[in-house]
C-alpha positions as a Markdown table, in Angstrom:
| # | Residue | x | y | z |
|---|---|---|---|---|
| 1 | Met | -53.0 | -3.3 | 7.5 |
| 2 | Ser | -56.2 | -5.7 | 5.2 |
| 3 | Tyr | -55.1 | -6.9 | 2.0 |
| 4 | Phe | -56.1 | -4.5 | 0.3 |
| 5 | Gln | -53.9 | -1.8 | 1.6 |
| 6 | Lys | -51.2 | -4.0 | 1.5 |
| 7 | Tyr | -51.7 | -4.4 | -2.4 |
| 8 | Leu | -52.2 | -1.0 | -3.0 |
| 9 | Phe | -49.0 | -0.5 | -1.0 |
| 10 | Leu | -47.3 | -3.1 | -2.9 |
| 11 | Ile | -48.4 | -1.5 | -6.2 |
| 12 | Ile | -47.1 | 2.2 | -4.8 |
| 13 | Leu | -43.8 | 1.2 | -4.4 |
| 14 | Phe | -43.3 | -0.3 | -7.4 |
| 15 | Ser | -44.6 | 2.4 | -8.9 |
| 16 | Ala | -42.1 | 4.6 | -6.9 |
| 17 | Asn | -39.4 | 2.4 | -7.7 |
| 18 | Leu | -40.2 | 2.5 | -11.8 |
| 19 | Leu | -39.5 | 6.1 | -11.7 |
| 20 | Val | -36.4 | 5.9 | -10.1 |
| 21 | Gly | -35.3 | 3.0 | -12.1 |
| 22 | Gln | -31.5 | 2.2 | -11.3 |
| 23 | Lys | -30.7 | 5.6 | -10.1 |
| 24 | Glu | -29.0 | 6.1 | -6.8 |
| 25 | Val | -31.2 | 8.4 | -4.8 |
| 26 | Ile | -29.3 | 10.9 | -3.1 |
| 27 | Pro | -29.3 | 10.8 | 0.7 |
| 28 | Leu | -29.9 | 14.3 | 1.6 |
| 29 | Ala | -28.0 | 14.1 | 4.8 |
| 30 | Asp | -24.8 | 13.5 | 2.5 |
| 31 | Met | -25.0 | 16.2 | 0.4 |
| 32 | Lys | -21.9 | 18.6 | -0.1 |
| 33 | Phe | -21.8 | 21.4 | -2.3 |
| 34 | Arg | -19.0 | 23.9 | -3.6 |
| 35 | Lys | -20.4 | 28.0 | -2.7 |
| 36 | Gly | -19.7 | 30.7 | -4.4 |
| 37 | Gly | -20.9 | 34.4 | -4.0 |
| 38 | Asp | -23.1 | 35.2 | -1.0 |
| 39 | Val | -24.4 | 31.7 | -0.4 |
| 40 | Ser | -24.9 | 30.8 | 3.3 |
| 41 | Lys | -26.0 | 27.7 | 5.1 |
| 42 | Leu | -30.0 | 27.9 | 6.3 |
| 43 | Gly | -29.8 | 24.4 | 8.4 |
| 44 | Ala | -30.2 | 20.8 | 6.9 |
| 45 | Asn | -30.7 | 20.8 | 2.9 |
| 46 | Cys | -31.6 | 24.7 | 3.0 |
| 47 | Tyr | -29.4 | 27.3 | 1.6 |
| 48 | Gln | -30.2 | 31.2 | 1.3 |
| 49 | Leu | -28.7 | 32.1 | -2.6 |
| 50 | Thr | -29.0 | 36.0 | -2.4 |
| 51 | Ser | -29.7 | 37.9 | 0.7 |
| 52 | Asp | -32.4 | 41.0 | 0.4 |
| 53 | Arg | -30.0 | 43.5 | -0.9 |
| 54 | Gly | -29.2 | 44.9 | -4.5 |
| 55 | Trp | -26.3 | 43.3 | -6.5 |
| 56 | Ser | -26.3 | 39.9 | -4.6 |
| 57 | Ser | -25.0 | 37.1 | -6.0 |
| 58 | Gly | -24.9 | 33.3 | -5.1 |
| 59 | Ala | -24.2 | 29.6 | -6.1 |
| 60 | Ile | -24.3 | 25.8 | -5.2 |
| 61 | Trp | -22.8 | 23.5 | -7.5 |
| 62 | Tyr | -23.0 | 19.7 | -6.5 |
| 63 | Pro | -19.0 | 18.8 | -6.8 |
| 64 | Ser | -19.0 | 15.4 | -8.7 |
| 65 | Pro | -20.2 | 15.8 | -12.4 |
| 66 | Ile | -23.3 | 13.4 | -13.2 |
| 67 | Asn | -23.7 | 11.1 | -16.5 |
| 68 | Leu | -26.6 | 12.4 | -18.6 |
| 69 | Ala | -27.0 | 9.8 | -20.6 |
| 70 | Glu | -29.0 | 8.1 | -17.3 |
| 71 | Asp | -32.2 | 9.9 | -15.9 |
| 72 | Phe | -31.8 | 12.8 | -13.2 |
| 73 | Glu | -34.7 | 13.7 | -10.9 |
| 74 | Met | -35.2 | 16.5 | -8.6 |
| 75 | Glu | -37.5 | 18.2 | -6.2 |
| 76 | Val | -37.2 | 21.2 | -4.2 |
| 77 | Ala | -38.6 | 24.3 | -2.6 |
| 78 | Leu | -37.7 | 27.4 | -4.1 |
| 79 | Phe | -38.4 | 30.9 | -2.4 |
| 80 | Leu | -38.4 | 34.0 | -4.5 |
| 81 | Gly | -38.7 | 36.7 | -1.9 |
| 82 | Cys | -41.4 | 38.7 | -0.7 |
| 83 | Arg | -41.1 | 41.7 | -2.8 |
| 84 | Asp | -43.5 | 41.7 | -5.9 |
| 85 | Glu | -41.4 | 43.4 | -8.7 |
| 86 | Gly | -38.3 | 42.8 | -7.2 |
| 87 | Ala | -35.6 | 40.9 | -8.8 |
| 88 | Asp | -33.9 | 39.0 | -10.2 |
| 89 | Gly | -34.9 | 35.3 | -9.9 |
| 90 | Ile | -33.0 | 31.2 | -10.1 |
| 91 | Val | -31.8 | 29.7 | -12.4 |
| 92 | Phe | -31.3 | 25.9 | -12.2 |
| 93 | Ile | -28.4 | 24.7 | -14.3 |
| 94 | Phe | -26.5 | 21.7 | -16.3 |
| 95 | Ser | -23.3 | 22.8 | -17.4 |
| 96 | Ser | -19.8 | 21.5 | -17.7 |
| 97 | Lys | -18.1 | 23.9 | -15.9 |
| 98 | Leu | -17.9 | 25.0 | -11.8 |
| 99 | Arg | -18.5 | 28.3 | -12.0 |
| 100 | Ile | -20.9 | 31.3 | -11.3 |
| 101 | Gly | -22.3 | 33.6 | -14.5 |
| 102 | Tyr | -22.9 | 37.4 | -14.5 |
| 103 | Ser | -24.7 | 38.7 | -11.7 |
| 104 | Gly | -28.0 | 40.8 | -12.4 |
| 105 | Glu | -30.4 | 40.0 | -15.0 |
| 106 | Gly | -28.0 | 37.1 | -15.8 |
| 107 | Met | -29.1 | 35.7 | -12.7 |
| 108 | Gly | -25.8 | 34.0 | -12.2 |
| 109 | Phe | -26.4 | 32.2 | -15.6 |
| 110 | Ala | -25.5 | 34.3 | -18.4 |
| 111 | Gly | -22.1 | 33.8 | -19.9 |
| 112 | Leu | -21.8 | 30.1 | -18.9 |
| 113 | Tyr | -21.1 | 28.0 | -22.0 |
| 114 | Pro | -21.7 | 25.2 | -22.5 |
| 115 | Ser | -25.1 | 24.9 | -20.1 |
| 116 | Leu | -28.8 | 24.6 | -20.0 |
| 117 | Gly | -30.9 | 26.4 | -17.9 |
| 118 | Ile | -34.1 | 26.4 | -16.2 |
| 119 | Glu | -34.4 | 29.9 | -15.6 |
| 120 | Phe | -37.6 | 31.2 | -12.9 |
| 121 | Asp | -37.5 | 35.1 | -13.7 |
| 122 | Thr | -39.6 | 37.6 | -11.3 |
| 123 | Tyr | -38.5 | 40.4 | -13.2 |
| 124 | Gln | -39.0 | 42.0 | -16.8 |
| 125 | Asn | -36.3 | 42.9 | -18.6 |
| 126 | His | -37.5 | 44.4 | -21.8 |
| 127 | His | -34.5 | 44.5 | -24.1 |
| 128 | Leu | -34.5 | 41.0 | -23.1 |
| 129 | Gly | -38.1 | 39.7 | -24.7 |
| 130 | Asp | -39.1 | 38.9 | -20.9 |
| 131 | Pro | -42.6 | 38.7 | -20.5 |
| 132 | Ser | -44.6 | 40.8 | -17.8 |
| 133 | Lys | -45.3 | 38.6 | -15.4 |
| 134 | Asp | -43.4 | 36.4 | -13.7 |
| 135 | His | -42.2 | 33.4 | -16.0 |
| 136 | Ile | -40.0 | 30.0 | -17.0 |
| 137 | Ala | -38.0 | 29.2 | -19.5 |
| 138 | Val | -35.4 | 26.6 | -20.9 |
| 139 | Met | -31.9 | 28.2 | -22.0 |
| 140 | Ser | -28.7 | 27.2 | -23.2 |
| 141 | Asn | -25.4 | 28.6 | -23.0 |
| 142 | Gly | -25.6 | 31.1 | -21.1 |
| 143 | Gln | -28.1 | 32.9 | -22.9 |
| 144 | Ile | -31.2 | 34.8 | -21.2 |
| 145 | Asn | -32.3 | 36.6 | -24.7 |
| 146 | His | -35.6 | 35.2 | -25.2 |
| 147 | Val | -35.6 | 37.0 | -28.7 |
| 148 | Asn | -32.8 | 34.6 | -29.2 |
| 149 | Tyr | -34.9 | 31.6 | -30.6 |
| 150 | Val | -31.6 | 29.7 | -31.1 |
| 151 | Asn | -31.1 | 29.7 | -27.2 |
| 152 | Asn | -34.6 | 30.5 | -25.9 |
| 153 | Leu | -35.3 | 26.0 | -26.3 |
| 154 | Ala | -38.4 | 26.4 | -24.5 |
| 155 | Gly | -40.9 | 29.2 | -23.1 |
| 156 | Pro | -41.1 | 31.7 | -21.7 |
| 157 | Ile | -44.4 | 30.6 | -19.8 |
| 158 | Glu | -45.6 | 33.5 | -18.0 |
| 159 | Met | -47.2 | 32.7 | -15.0 |
| 160 | Ser | -50.7 | 33.1 | -13.4 |
| 161 | Asn | -49.9 | 33.8 | -9.8 |
| 162 | Asn | -47.1 | 36.1 | -8.2 |
| 163 | Leu | -43.9 | 33.8 | -7.4 |
| 164 | Glu | -42.3 | 36.2 | -4.8 |
| 165 | Asp | -45.3 | 35.7 | -2.5 |
| 166 | Cys | -42.9 | 35.0 | 0.8 |
| 167 | Lys | -43.5 | 31.1 | 0.4 |
| 168 | Asn | -42.1 | 28.1 | -1.2 |
| 169 | His | -43.1 | 26.5 | -4.4 |
| 170 | Lys | -42.2 | 22.8 | -4.9 |
| 171 | Leu | -40.1 | 22.5 | -8.1 |
| 172 | Lys | -39.7 | 19.0 | -9.5 |
| 173 | Val | -37.1 | 18.4 | -12.7 |
| 174 | Leu | -37.0 | 15.5 | -14.7 |
| 175 | Trp | -34.3 | 14.1 | -17.1 |
| 176 | Lys | -35.3 | 11.2 | -19.2 |
| 177 | Ala | -32.7 | 10.3 | -21.2 |
| 178 | Lys | -33.5 | 7.2 | -23.0 |
| 179 | Glu | -36.7 | 9.6 | -24.6 |
| 180 | Lys | -34.5 | 13.2 | -24.5 |
| 181 | Glu | -37.2 | 14.9 | -22.7 |
| 182 | Leu | -36.5 | 17.5 | -20.0 |
| 183 | Leu | -40.1 | 18.4 | -17.8 |
| 184 | Val | -40.4 | 20.9 | -15.3 |
| 185 | Ser | -43.6 | 21.1 | -13.2 |
| 186 | Leu | -43.9 | 23.7 | -10.4 |
| 187 | Asp | -46.5 | 23.2 | -7.2 |
| 188 | Gly | -47.5 | 19.5 | -8.9 |
| 189 | Ala | -48.5 | 21.9 | -12.5 |
| 190 | Asn | -47.2 | 20.8 | -15.5 |
| 191 | Ile | -44.8 | 23.6 | -17.3 |
| 192 | Ile | -42.6 | 22.6 | -19.6 |
| 193 | Gly | -42.2 | 19.6 | -21.6 |
| 194 | Phe | -39.1 | 19.7 | -24.1 |
| 195 | Gln | -37.6 | 17.2 | -26.0 |
| 196 | Lys | -34.4 | 17.6 | -27.2 |
| 197 | Asn | -31.1 | 15.4 | -27.6 |
| 198 | Ile | -29.1 | 17.8 | -24.9 |
| 199 | Val | -25.8 | 15.9 | -24.7 |
| 200 | Ala | -25.2 | 16.0 | -28.8 |
| 201 | Asp | -26.7 | 19.6 | -29.4 |
| 202 | Ile | -25.4 | 21.2 | -26.2 |
| 203 | Phe | -22.6 | 19.5 | -24.8 |
| 204 | Asn | -20.9 | 18.2 | -28.0 |
| 205 | Glu | -21.4 | 14.6 | -27.0 |
| 206 | Asp | -20.1 | 15.2 | -23.6 |
| 207 | Pro | -22.8 | 13.6 | -21.3 |
| 208 | Lys | -20.8 | 14.4 | -18.0 |
| 209 | Val | -21.8 | 17.5 | -16.5 |
| 210 | Tyr | -22.2 | 19.3 | -13.3 |
| 211 | Trp | -25.5 | 20.2 | -11.9 |
| 212 | Gly | -26.3 | 23.6 | -9.5 |
| 213 | Phe | -28.2 | 26.3 | -8.7 |
| 214 | Ser | -27.4 | 30.4 | -9.2 |
| 215 | Ala | -29.5 | 33.5 | -8.3 |
| 216 | Ala | -29.1 | 37.0 | -8.1 |
| 217 | Thr | -30.2 | 40.7 | -7.5 |
| 218 | Gly | -29.7 | 44.0 | -9.4 |
| 219 | Gly | -31.4 | 47.3 | -8.9 |
| 220 | Lys | -34.5 | 45.5 | -7.3 |
| 221 | Arg | -33.7 | 43.0 | -4.8 |
| 222 | Asn | -35.1 | 39.7 | -3.0 |
| 223 | Ala | -33.8 | 36.9 | -1.1 |
| 224 | His | -33.7 | 33.2 | -2.9 |
| 225 | Arg | -33.5 | 30.2 | -1.0 |
| 226 | Ile | -33.6 | 26.6 | -2.2 |
| 227 | Cys | -34.4 | 23.4 | 0.1 |
| 228 | Phe | -33.9 | 20.1 | -1.6 |
| 229 | Glu | -36.6 | 17.1 | -0.9 |
| 230 | Lys | -35.4 | 14.8 | -3.5 |
| 231 | Leu | -32.8 | 13.7 | -5.8 |
| 232 | Ala | -32.1 | 10.4 | -7.9 |
| 233 | Phe | -29.0 | 10.6 | -10.4 |
| 234 | Asp | -26.3 | 8.5 | -11.6 |
| 235 | Glu | -22.5 | 10.3 | -10.4 |
| 236 | Leu | -20.1 | 9.7 | -13.0 |
| 237 | Pro | -17.0 | 7.6 | -11.1 |
| 238 | Lys | -14.1 | 9.6 | -10.3 |
| 239 | Pro | -11.2 | 9.6 | -12.3 |
| 240 | Ile | -7.8 | 7.5 | -11.2 |
| 241 | Ala | -5.0 | 10.1 | -11.2 |
| 242 | Phe | -1.3 | 9.9 | -10.6 |
| 243 | Asn | -0.7 | 11.7 | -7.1 |
| 244 | Lys | 0.1 | 15.7 | -7.7 |
| 245 | Ser | 3.9 | 15.2 | -6.9 |
| 246 | Lys | 3.8 | 12.5 | -9.9 |
| 247 | Glu | 2.0 | 14.3 | -12.1 |
| 248 | Thr | 4.2 | 17.4 | -11.4 |
| 249 | Thr | 7.0 | 15.7 | -12.4 |
| 250 | Ile | 5.7 | 13.9 | -15.6 |
| 251 | Leu | 4.4 | 17.6 | -16.9 |
| 252 | Asn | 8.2 | 18.7 | -16.1 |
| 253 | Gly | 9.4 | 16.5 | -18.9 |
| 254 | Asp | 11.7 | 14.2 | -16.2 |
| 255 | Ile | 11.6 | 10.7 | -17.6 |
| 256 | Thr | 9.4 | 8.9 | -15.3 |
| 257 | Thr | 9.4 | 4.9 | -14.5 |
| 258 | Leu | 5.3 | 4.3 | -14.8 |
| 259 | Asp | 5.0 | 1.8 | -11.2 |
| 260 | Asn | 3.4 | -1.4 | -11.4 |
| 261 | Val | 3.2 | -1.6 | -15.2 |
| 262 | Leu | 5.0 | -5.1 | -15.7 |
| 263 | Phe | 5.9 | -7.8 | -17.7 |
| 264 | Glu | 6.1 | -11.4 | -17.6 |
| 265 | Ser | 9.5 | -12.6 | -18.2 |
| 266 | Gly | 10.6 | -12.6 | -22.0 |
| 267 | Lys | 7.0 | -11.7 | -23.1 |
| 268 | Ala | 5.5 | -8.3 | -23.9 |
| 269 | Thr | 2.4 | -9.7 | -21.8 |
| 270 | Leu | 1.3 | -7.3 | -19.2 |
| 271 | Lys | 1.0 | -8.2 | -15.7 |
| 272 | Lys | -2.1 | -8.3 | -13.7 |
| 273 | Gly | -2.5 | -4.8 | -12.3 |
| 274 | Ser | -1.0 | -2.8 | -14.8 |
| 275 | Thr | -3.7 | -1.2 | -16.2 |
| 276 | Thr | -4.4 | 0.8 | -12.9 |
| 277 | Glu | -1.4 | 2.7 | -13.5 |
| 278 | Leu | -1.9 | 3.0 | -17.7 |
| 279 | Thr | -6.0 | 4.5 | -16.4 |
| 280 | Lys | -3.4 | 7.0 | -15.2 |
| 281 | Leu | -1.9 | 8.1 | -17.8 |
| 282 | Leu | -4.7 | 7.8 | -20.3 |
| 283 | Ala | -6.7 | 10.4 | -17.8 |
| 284 | Leu | -3.1 | 12.5 | -17.7 |
| 285 | Leu | -2.9 | 12.4 | -21.4 |
| 286 | Gln | -6.4 | 13.5 | -22.1 |
| 287 | Ala | -6.3 | 16.6 | -20.1 |
| 288 | His | -3.5 | 17.9 | -21.6 |
| 289 | Pro | -4.2 | 17.4 | -25.1 |
| 290 | Lys | -1.0 | 19.6 | -26.5 |
| 291 | His | 1.4 | 17.0 | -24.9 |
| 292 | His | 3.3 | 14.1 | -26.9 |
| 293 | Ile | 5.0 | 11.1 | -24.8 |
| 294 | Gly | 7.7 | 9.5 | -25.8 |
| 295 | Ile | 7.5 | 5.7 | -24.4 |
| 296 | Tyr | 10.5 | 3.8 | -23.5 |
| 297 | Gly | 11.1 | -0.3 | -23.5 |
| 298 | His | 13.5 | -1.8 | -21.0 |
| 299 | Thr | 14.0 | -5.6 | -20.5 |
| 300 | Asp | 16.2 | -7.3 | -17.4 |
| 301 | Ala | 19.4 | -9.1 | -18.6 |
| 302 | Ile | 18.3 | -12.6 | -19.1 |
| 303 | Gly | 18.5 | -13.7 | -22.4 |
| 304 | Asp | 19.7 | -12.9 | -26.0 |
| 305 | Glu | 20.8 | -9.0 | -25.8 |
| 306 | Arg | 19.5 | -8.9 | -29.6 |
| 307 | Lys | 16.2 | -10.9 | -28.6 |
| 308 | Asn | 15.8 | -8.3 | -25.4 |
| 309 | Ala | 16.2 | -5.0 | -27.8 |
| 310 | Gln | 13.2 | -6.8 | -29.6 |
| 311 | Leu | 10.9 | -7.5 | -26.3 |
| 312 | Ser | 11.7 | -4.1 | -25.4 |
| 313 | Gln | 10.2 | -2.5 | -28.4 |
| 314 | Lys | 7.4 | -4.9 | -28.7 |
| 315 | Arg | 6.7 | -3.9 | -24.3 |
| 316 | Ala | 6.8 | 0.1 | -25.3 |
| 317 | Asp | 4.7 | -0.9 | -28.8 |
| 318 | Ala | 2.0 | -2.5 | -26.1 |
| 319 | Ile | 2.0 | 0.5 | -24.0 |
| 320 | Ile | 0.8 | 2.4 | -27.4 |
| 321 | Asp | -1.7 | -0.1 | -28.1 |
| 322 | Tyr | -4.0 | 0.4 | -25.1 |
| 323 | Leu | -3.8 | 4.3 | -25.3 |
| 324 | Val | -5.0 | 4.0 | -29.4 |
| 325 | Ala | -7.0 | 1.8 | -27.9 |
| 326 | Asn | -8.8 | 4.3 | -25.5 |
| 327 | Gly | -9.2 | 7.4 | -27.8 |
| 328 | Ile | -5.4 | 8.7 | -27.8 |
| 329 | Asn | -4.3 | 10.1 | -31.5 |
| 330 | Lys | -1.4 | 8.2 | -32.4 |
| 331 | Lys | 0.2 | 10.7 | -33.7 |
| 332 | Arg | 0.7 | 12.4 | -29.9 |
| 333 | Leu | 2.8 | 8.9 | -29.3 |
| 334 | Ser | 6.3 | 7.0 | -30.0 |
| 335 | Ala | 7.7 | 4.5 | -28.9 |
| 336 | Lys | 11.4 | 2.9 | -28.4 |
| 337 | Gly | 13.0 | -0.5 | -27.0 |
| 338 | Leu | 16.1 | 0.0 | -25.2 |
| 339 | Gly | 16.8 | -3.4 | -24.1 |
| 340 | Glu | 18.7 | -4.5 | -21.2 |
| 341 | Gln | 21.1 | -1.3 | -21.7 |
| 342 | Tyr | 19.9 | 0.5 | -18.7 |
| 343 | Pro | 19.2 | -1.7 | -15.4 |
| 344 | Ile | 18.4 | 0.2 | -12.2 |
| 345 | Ser | 18.7 | -3.0 | -10.2 |
| 346 | Ser | 20.5 | -5.8 | -10.4 |
| 347 | Asn | 20.3 | -8.8 | -12.4 |
| 348 | Gly | 21.6 | -10.8 | -10.0 |
| 349 | Thr | 18.0 | -11.4 | -8.2 |
| 350 | Ala | 14.5 | -11.9 | -9.5 |
| 351 | Ala | 13.2 | -8.7 | -7.4 |
| 352 | Gly | 15.8 | -7.2 | -9.5 |
| 353 | Arg | 15.0 | -8.1 | -12.7 |
| 354 | Leu | 11.3 | -7.5 | -12.1 |
| 355 | Lys | 12.3 | -4.0 | -11.7 |
| 356 | Asn | 14.5 | -4.1 | -14.8 |
| 357 | Arg | 11.3 | -5.3 | -17.2 |
| 358 | Arg | 9.5 | -1.5 | -16.9 |
| 359 | Val | 8.5 | 1.2 | -18.8 |
| 360 | Glu | 9.4 | 4.8 | -18.6 |
| 361 | Ile | 7.7 | 7.5 | -20.1 |
| 362 | Tyr | 8.7 | 11.2 | -21.0 |
| 363 | Leu | 6.0 | 14.0 | -22.0 |
| 364 | Tyr | 6.8 | 17.4 | -24.0 |
| 365 | Ile | 5.2 | 19.4 | -25.9 |
| 366 | Pro | 6.2 | 19.6 | -29.7 |
| 367 | Ile | 8.0 | 22.7 | -31.2 |
| 368 | Pro | 6.1 | 23.9 | -33.7 |
């Protein structure tokens, strides 16, 4: 390789890294999707969303939420069938929920809320304001009516060529989070450049969304397929949660000890490692906003009984402070210090006293 070739190669490599940035490039071989409807896998990285028959629908969803506060990039080959004037099309979707919408003209997107969809529509539904040719549009909140300008965010853009030509069409979708810009290109041509704060305006300030593809046929038909070629995005970390057995116990209203929420002797300072269990509690309260929680602090029997009662109250208050600092409404929380009254182990050993310095919780739904 000549010096010029090496220099050119480095420039291309550097440019590619700028495009992807710090996003995780997802190995295509590792991709796993949740499938719904008539979906079938066609081999490595390829899926058939609908078969070539009437009233078929299917969707695939990437199972882990992504972070729309960061960039998203995808390249995929779309196959929209071989029947000109067939139906109905494919939609790429960002959604807060993992499910499929209405079939037929809804293309598996209609009815999803909140959501954003990029539709590749190959059938003219006059009552929806569809143009006569195959077209691309950006829609929101499961609405597919182009006459409704609130939800018709960009387009519809008529395609000069027929998309139902028995060929693959290369789609590229790029979400640039900092610029709040969505870019859509097909077969190398820029189709849509669209700017909107979709996190705030569509997803109520929550950047956590799922993404996937849906497709449907109706009275007309076509096969719809996709093959992935490139993915780059940030997954959100999976939340830490109680195991199902303990979660059920807590939600049933049983008084439950928080494991590994431990305190230094004579102090209301949490021992190292206690926040793991508190993170689980935080996630549970966030997932069940109607529940209130009672928090009970306990001590060992070392020292003055009155001071132990005061200390146990401070320990229970320390848990409330943690939950409030992480977004839980203080009105849902109450704390009571029970001192050394209710030991669960011997106060005659260091190990027993450690167990007695504990926090218990009780979840309930208030009676209106």
